[in-house]
N, C-alpha and C positions, 0 to 999 in steps of 0.2 A: 504493500498501499504507498502511499505517495506518504511523505516527510513534510513536504508541505500544507496546506490550507486544504481541511480535506474535502470540504467540498467544492473542490477544486478538480481534485482527481478523478478521472477519468476512470480508471479503474472500480474506486467505490461507487462512482454515480453511476454504475453498470449492472452491480447487485441490486436483484431485489427487496424490498423492506425489511423482512425478516432476517438476509444475511448482512444487510449496515446493522440492524437491531444486535445481532449476535457479536457482528467485528466491536462495536461499541464496546458492547459488556464485556467481551474478553478484554479490549484494551483499557478500561475503564477510564473510559470518556465520556465528557459531559454530555446526554440526551438532550440537552437548551440548544447548546450553541456547536457543540460536535468537537472540543476545545482538548487539549490531552490534562484534563483534571475529573474532579467528581462533580454530579450534580451538587453537590453541598458547598461546595468551593465557587461556585459558577456565579457570576455577576451579571451576565447578561439579562437583558430584560426580553428580550424577544421569545412571541410565540408562532407558534404553530400556525400556517396560513389558512389553514383546511380547516381547523376546530378550536384554532386559539386558543389548546392546551401548550403544556411548559414543555414540549417536544421542540424538536426541529423538524421541519418541512417534509423532510427528507426522509423523518421516522415514521413517517405518518400511512396509517394503516387505513386504507380505504372500505368503507362499512357497505352497505346495500346501499344500493339504487335507490331504494326508497328514502332512505337516512339523508341522502348527499341533497335530495330534490325536497327534503323537506321546507317549508315554509319558514323564512328569515325575519319575519314580522317580527318576534316577540328577541330582544336582545338578550343571550346567560350568559352567567359569568364561569361556567362550566361549558364542556364540550357534548354535544348533542348526543354524542354515542361511542362511548369506548367496547373493545372488545376484549375477549378471554376464551383460553382455547383449549379449558382442562375440558376432556371425555372421555370416560372409559367405561362401556356398559359389557363388556364380552370375558368369560372367566382368564383365566389367565392358561398360556401354552407355550413352549418353547420357543414362540417368535412374538413374543409378548414384548410390550414395550414399558418399561418399569415408570411410571411417574417418582422426579423426586417430592420425599416427603423429609418433615423434621418435626421432632418435638420443640417447641419453642415457650416463653412467658408471654404471657399478654396482662397488663393490667388493666385493674377494672376502675371504677370511676375514684377509689380514695386510695390510688395508688398499690394495691398489694397485687403482685404477679401469682397467677395461674399457668398450672402446665397444659398447652394444648395442641394438638396434631394441623400441620397444616401442608399446603402442598405447593410446591416451587413452581411457578409457569412462567417465567421469563416473556412470555409470548402475550400475557395479558397485560393493558396498559396502565390497568390499576390495580389494587386492594381489595379483596374483594373479602366480606366477614360476615358467617354465617347468624341471621336474627337471633334464632333461640340463643348463641355464644353472648350477642348484645345483650341482652336481657338480664339472662344470666350475672353478670360482669356490674351490668345497669348505666350504660353508657350513654351519652348524651346523643341523643336522634335529633338528627339535623333532618326536613322535609325534604329541600331538592337532591335530587341526584340524578345522573346522566343514563338516559337510556345504555343497557347494557346487551351490545350480541356476541352471541356464544356462538361454540365452531359450527353449528349448524346454518348461522346467518340469523336463528331464527330471534325476535325481538325478546328479553328478560325484562319483567318493569321493577327495578328495586324500589326497596321500602325509604331509604334516602341514605344519608351519610352519618359517620361518626368520626370520631379523634380517636385513632389509636396509638399504643404505645409498647413497643415491643423489645424483647431481649434474649438472648440465648442462653439455655441453660449453664453454659460451661463458662462464662463471664458476665458481671453485671456491670461493666465497665462502659459499655457502647450500647446507648437506649434509641433504638429508631423509632422513628413518629410518622405515622402515613395517615389523611384521610382516606378512608376507607368504606366503599360501597358496600349497604347493605343488601343482601336476599336472600329470599327464604332459605336455599339452600345453594349448594354450591356441588356438589359431586356426590354419585353412592361410594360405596366403601371402598377404599384404596389401600393395597391391592384387590381387584374382585373376587379373589380367591388366595388364599393361602400356598406360599409358595414353596420350594423342595429346600427340605432342610440342610442339602448339600450346600444351595447358594447360602440361605444365611450364616452356615459355619466357616464357609470362605471370608467371610469378611467380620466374624466374632472378633477378633486382635483388634481392632479397630476405635475410635471414637466416633461413633455412628450419629450423624446427625436427627435420625430416626431407627435406636438402636431395636425395633419390633417392625423396621421395614417389609419384614415378609407376610406379618399377618394383618389379615382384613379389619379395619376402622373408618371410625367418623373423620372428615375431614370439616372444618371447623373454621377455616381461613385459608385464601389465597395469596399468598405473595407474589407481586406482580412485577411489570418493570421498574416500577417507580422505586422500591426498594433493593431491588435485586443485587445492583451496580455498591452498594453498599454492606453487604450480606458479607461476612468473613469466610475465610475457607478456611478449611483444618486439612 
């Protein structure tokens, strides 16, 4: 990839949105200005020309035709549509793709942290939280939220948004904050069926983000691209 200005790089511009997003994530660049720094260090005030969200226009993933042609008569402070890609409905087989899960801690309304299970989805433009978890943590719900479009391109009506504070089980020093979209349900249990024991034993000597990755369980949070660049990898 070019060493100079990224938005002038022919190789970068020739890639599709997913490839660009993957490169920005791997190289730990800003999703907003494409600069060689993380989002929390970005000083650019520019926004996406397509949806007015805080990411570069070259990273905008186009939604369905109906969403793009929606009447613009009401000005909204958030994007009119965001996408997420988590979807698993079939039982495990030898060719299945295992989605990344993590057991993390989420703060309730008074700042106490509780363990929950999350799925990591860098293809999602936003972080998503399940409504029953919002009620359990007694988080303050804000009414407005953008439309959410899943992998099937069908609209999902969000309940609202909440401010979430998250941290790792391994360290209390770094706390991430996100305005998460509230949905009635994120996905079915992950994985959809228990994985072979030999697969679990292969990784049992590692400090896993989800030590029970092989067992089906509920997912209450989806960690999107807004948080992905700031997650620590061990």
